[in-house]
C-alpha positions as CSV (number, residue, x, y, z in Angstrom):
1,M,105.1,12.9,40.4
2,W,104.4,15.3,43.3
3,A,104.5,13.0,46.2
4,T,108.2,12.2,46.4
5,E,108.8,12.3,50.2
6,P,109.2,8.9,51.8
7,V,106.4,7.4,53.8
8,K,107.3,7.2,57.5
9,I,105.6,4.6,59.6
10,V,106.2,4.9,63.4
11,N,105.4,2.9,66.4
12,P,102.0,3.5,68.1
13,D,101.8,6.6,70.2
14,P,99.2,6.8,73.0
15,A,99.1,10.6,72.6
16,W,97.4,10.3,69.2
17,S,94.1,9.6,70.8
18,E,94.4,12.7,73.0
19,Q,95.6,14.8,70.1
20,G,92.6,13.7,68.1
21,L,90.2,14.6,70.9
22,K,91.8,18.0,71.2
23,I,91.5,18.7,67.5
24,I,87.9,17.6,67.5
25,H,87.1,19.9,70.4
26,Q,88.6,22.9,68.6
27,L,86.8,22.0,65.3
28,R,83.5,21.7,67.1
29,E,83.8,25.3,68.3
30,L,84.9,26.6,64.9
31,L,82.3,24.6,62.9
32,L,79.3,25.0,65.1
33,P,78.0,28.1,63.2
34,F,77.9,25.8,60.1
35,K,75.8,23.2,62.0
36,V,78.6,20.6,61.9
37,T,78.2,18.4,64.9
38,E,79.7,15.0,63.9
39,I,83.4,15.0,63.9
40,E,85.6,11.9,64.2
41,H,89.2,10.9,64.5
42,I,89.7,8.4,61.6
43,G,92.6,6.6,60.0
44,S,95.4,4.5,61.3
45,T,96.2,6.8,64.2
46,A,92.7,6.3,65.6
47,I,93.4,2.5,66.0
48,P,95.1,1.8,69.3
49,N,98.4,-0.1,69.2
50,L,98.7,0.2,65.4
51,S,101.9,1.5,63.7
52,A,101.0,4.4,61.4
53,K,102.0,7.5,59.6
54,P,102.1,10.2,62.4
55,I,99.2,12.2,60.9
56,I,96.0,12.8,62.8
57,D,93.1,12.4,60.3
58,I,89.8,14.0,61.1
59,M,86.5,13.8,59.3
60,A,83.4,16.0,59.7
61,K,79.9,15.4,58.5
62,L,77.3,18.1,57.7
Protein backbone atom coordinates (compact mmCIF):
# COMPACT_ATOMS: atom_id res chain seq x y z
CA MET A 1 0.00 0.00 0.00
CA TRP A 2 2.26 2.80 -1.22
CA ALA A 3 -0.31 5.22 -2.69
CA THR A 4 -1.90 6.54 0.46
CA GLU A 5 -2.29 10.21 -0.40
CA PRO A 6 -5.81 11.32 -1.28
CA VAL A 7 -6.72 11.97 -4.90
CA LYS A 8 -7.40 15.65 -5.46
CA ILE A 9 -9.70 16.62 -8.33
CA VAL A 10 -9.82 20.34 -9.09
CA ASN A 11 -11.83 22.60 -11.37
CA PRO A 12 -10.51 23.02 -14.92
CA ASP A 13 -7.63 25.46 -15.28
CA PRO A 14 -7.10 27.16 -18.68
CA ALA A 15 -3.37 27.35 -17.85
CA TRP A 16 -3.00 23.57 -18.16
CA SER A 17 -2.91 23.79 -21.95
CA GLU A 18 -0.21 26.46 -21.88
CA GLN A 19 1.79 24.52 -19.30
CA GLY A 20 1.58 21.41 -21.48
CA LEU A 21 2.86 23.31 -24.52
CA LYS A 22 5.74 24.76 -22.49
CA ILE A 23 6.77 21.31 -21.26
CA ILE A 24 6.52 19.88 -24.79
CA HIS A 25 8.76 22.67 -26.13
CA GLN A 26 11.38 21.98 -23.44
CA LEU A 27 11.26 18.24 -24.03
CA ARG A 28 11.60 18.63 -27.81
CA GLU A 29 14.89 20.44 -27.31
CA LEU A 30 16.16 17.89 -24.79
CA LEU A 31 15.06 14.81 -26.73
CA LEU A 32 15.98 15.91 -30.25
CA PRO A 33 19.42 14.18 -30.06
CA PHE A 34 17.50 10.95 -29.45
CA LYS A 35 15.33 11.51 -32.55
CA VAL A 36 12.17 11.99 -30.46
CA THR A 37 9.86 14.30 -32.40
CA GLU A 38 6.34 13.28 -31.39
CA ILE A 39 5.39 14.60 -27.96
CA GLU A 40 1.82 15.13 -26.75
CA HIS A 41 -0.03 16.51 -23.75
CA ILE A 42 -2.31 13.63 -22.71
CA GLY A 43 -4.61 12.77 -19.86
CA SER A 44 -7.43 14.66 -18.22
CA THR A 45 -5.63 18.02 -18.09
CA ALA A 46 -5.43 17.95 -21.91
CA ILE A 47 -9.23 17.98 -22.18
CA PRO A 48 -10.66 21.52 -22.03
CA ASN A 49 -13.22 22.24 -19.29
CA LEU A 50 -12.74 18.87 -17.56
CA SER A 51 -12.11 18.67 -13.82
CA ALA A 52 -8.92 16.70 -13.22
CA LYS A 53 -6.00 15.87 -11.00
CA PRO A 54 -3.67 18.87 -11.44
CA ILE A 55 -0.90 16.84 -13.08
CA ILE A 56 0.31 17.53 -16.63
CA ASP A 57 0.84 14.17 -18.35
CA ILE A 58 3.14 14.08 -21.37
CA MET A 59 3.85 11.19 -23.75
CA ALA A 60 6.69 10.91 -26.25
CA LYS A 61 7.08 8.48 -29.14
CA LEU A 62 10.34 7.29 -30.65
